[in-house]
N, C-alpha and C positions, 0 to 999 in steps of 0.2 A: 960268778956274776957280774949280772949289768953293768954296761958304765953306764956313772953316772951324770942324770941330763943335763946340758946349759942351760944357766941358770935365764932366767927373762929376764934380760933390760926391761925398764920402760920407759916411754920419749913419750916430749909433749911435741907440738908441731902448731905457734902459730905463726898465721901469711896473712904479710899486714903488717909485721913488726916495725917498722920503721913511723908509722899512726901514730900518735898520742895512747891510744886508748891502747891498740897492738903489744907499742911498747912499755907500757903500763902492766899488763895482762904477762908476756916476759917475763917480767922483775922479779911477780908476781911468784911466777907460778915455779918462780927462782927461788925462789926467799918460801915459797915451801917447803922444795925438796924432796914432795912425793917422784921427780919423774928422773935418771939415772942419766935424761941430756934432754936439755931443750934448742927446738931446730925454732933459730927464729928463721924466718924468706922474709924478703919484700926485695920491690923494684929493684932499692938502692944496698942491696944486700950491707945493710946498717951494722957498723960490728953492737952486740951487749953485751957487758960482762957474764960469763956463766952459762953463754948461749952458746951453740955452736949454729952458722951467722951461714946467709946460701941464700942465692939471687935464686927470683920466678918472680915471675908474667903474669896476672891470669887473665892480661885479655892474649897471650898468646899458648899455644895447646900445648906445645912441640915443649916449653918451659913448662908447665907446671907437669905432664908425665915426666922430663931429665929428674926430679926434685924426687917426685916420692918414688920414684926410683931411688935414688941413691939414700933417701932415709930410709925405706924397706918392710920398716916396720915403726907403727904406732898406740899406744889407748889412750889420748888427746889430742882433737885436731879442733882447729879454732880457727877459720877468718875472719880477719875485725880489718874487713876491706869497705871498703863504703867509698861514692861519687855524688853525692850534695851540689858542687857550686868547683868550675878552674875561676883563669886568669878568664879564658872567651867564655866562659859555659856557669849559669846560674837560673838555677829553677822558675822554672815560669810561674807565672805571676795572670796568666788570662788564657784563654784558644788559644785569642792570634799570638803567641809569645808557641806558637810550637809549630817545632822541624819536624825535617826525619833526621836530621845529621846528629842535633844535639840529643831524640830520644833512642837514636841507637844506641849515642855514645853513653845515655843510663844508664839504659838494659845491658851494654856488653860487659859496667862496672860493677852494677848490684845486682844482676842477675846470669848471666852468663856467665860470667867470668867466678863466681860460688859457686854453679853450676858443672863446672868442667872441671875444679877442681872435685870436688863430690869423685866425683868418673872417675878417679885418679887415686883417693887417697883415699875412702874406704872399704878401699878391697887392703888394705896400712894397718885396717882395726884385728886384732882379735879376735878367734871368731869362737871361745872356747868359756870369755873371762867377755865384763866391762866394756866400752869402747864409745867414746864422747865425738860424735863432727858436731859440729854450733855455729853459725854463722851469721854473724850479727848484721841486723831485721832494724827494723823502726815501727815504732806505733804509726807514723802515717799512712805502713803498708797496710793498713787493717780498713778493710773495704765500710768493711759496718761500723768503721770509728770514724770517717772521713764525712765531718761533720761542716767546714770552713773550705775545702776546693782548691785549689791551686796546683802544683809543688805535683807537676803533672808525668815526663817522666818520672822522676824517686820517688813519687809517693807509687804507682806503676810495675815499675824495679823493681821494686821490695816488696809489693805488692807477689810477683814472678817468683819475687826468692825464698816468698812466705810456702806461696804454693808446688816450690822443685820440692825446697823439702819435705813434706808432707810427704810427695813422691818419694822422695830418694828412702822417706824413714818403711813406707809401707813392702817397700822391695830387698830393703838391707835387715829389716827382721827376722822376714826368712828367710837369708841366709847368716844374719848373727844375733842370735835372739836374746845376747843379754846386753845391744845396743844400740845408744841414744842419739837421736841423731835431732834439733831440731834447733830455731830462729831465734836470738836471743837480739831485747832492746833497754840498751843502755841509758839510756833516758839522753837529759838534753847535755854533753859534758864538754869538758871548755878545752874543745882542742877548734883546730885550721878550720875542722870542717858546718862547726854549726858557730865561730865568730862574728861573722856577718847575723845571727840574726841571734845573737842573747842578750841585747837589750829585749826583746820579748816578752823572759822569760822570764820571772816569777822567783821571788827573793827566795832561795833554796833549793830551790832545784836545776841550783850551774850546778857541776856534778868535779871534780876533779877526776884525770883520768887512774889516780891511782882511789880514790873509791869506785867507782867504773870498773873498774875489776878487780875488784874485790867482795863486789855483787855478787855479781858474774859468776866466776867461781866459785860464793857459797851456790847462787841455781845453782849450780852448775855438779855440785858436793851431792842434790838433796834429789837430784833429780834419777829416777830410774827405765828402767822398758817399756813404760804405761805412758813414761810420757814421748814418747816421739815422735816425735813428726806434729809436737806442740810449739805454739806462740808466746816467751818469758820474759818480761821485762826483771830489773835485774832489784826490785824487791818479791822476785817466787809470783807473782800475780800472771798465771794464764790472760794474753791477748787475744783477743776473739780473730779468724778472718776478714 
């Protein structure tokens, strides 16, 4: 008699779980109960009830590689990180505000970090079943939708992320034909990232993290391999590159 095959343990990974959207995604995935294990990764290693918390620094490739090795396998991987402003950094209003260090900082956080996560975490997706890799992007990363200008570093780094997702999806499809690799726009969410800019948000368009997380997970639920490489908004609408 053949030995019984070991039961597959389903796991989800949220990178950036200490952020507003990342935490909400983690809690929603736990509540849905579709995964046996939910890994909550962040620089702080924040503890979330029902999740296995761990440390990751997406600007340190050794940290990324070590985290991927510890986890081993995953069916759902979401990168919920991003940088728009900090105490000593903010989006540029015009070209005079451009400087090398701030541009590099934006690209490191918004494009290079998620790309290195993909390098080490995409191999964790199953070969013979549906797997999902998603990274939070932004509508302002759409080149064709740019009508206001400004925010050079954030726009350009998110546009770079969108291109990276597209390129990763093409390669991934050759290896795992049921995989989905996409970028997601969560809308404007009431978190620290958007806080300084919320006065310009139209009524009804400032979402709670819980609402945004639920919408994003519903979008992911409806995607197939035919959608890989695309950018989707919280309402399921595809965003042009």
